[in-house]
C-alpha positions, 0 to 999 in steps of 0.5 A: 806222188813221191818226192826227194829231199836234198840239200842245195849244192854250191853254185859252181859259177860263183864263189859264194855259199848262199842258200847252201844250208837250205834243204829242198823237197821236190816232187818227182815227175808223174808223167813224161815230158812231151814236145808241143806240136805247135811251138816245140817246147817241152812241157807236161800236164804235171803241175806238181813237178813245178812245186819246190819247198825249202826247209831250214833243216832235213828234219823239218823236210821229213816231218813235212813229208810224214805230216802229209803222207808223201813218200820221200827219199833223202839224198845225202850231201856229198862230202866236200874235198878241198884241194889246199895249195899255195899260189907259189905252187903254180910256179914249181 
């Protein structure tokens, strides 16, 4: 039962940055998903993959994982690259 810790990315569909300061601890799947023979939906018996815990910072997420003996990998947040340009650049 291993987990991964990462910071929420900014939603690409919206300009707001809500909840991007939260850190998430997510458990990795212990078994593969398989289609249901009757309905065709994808699912598994792994209920641990449905658990998503949020923390205010990375240290709190790592402390939680250490306290409960969960091996966790931290995925670093990629740096943001801002492309600064003026509106007038569209007409050059």
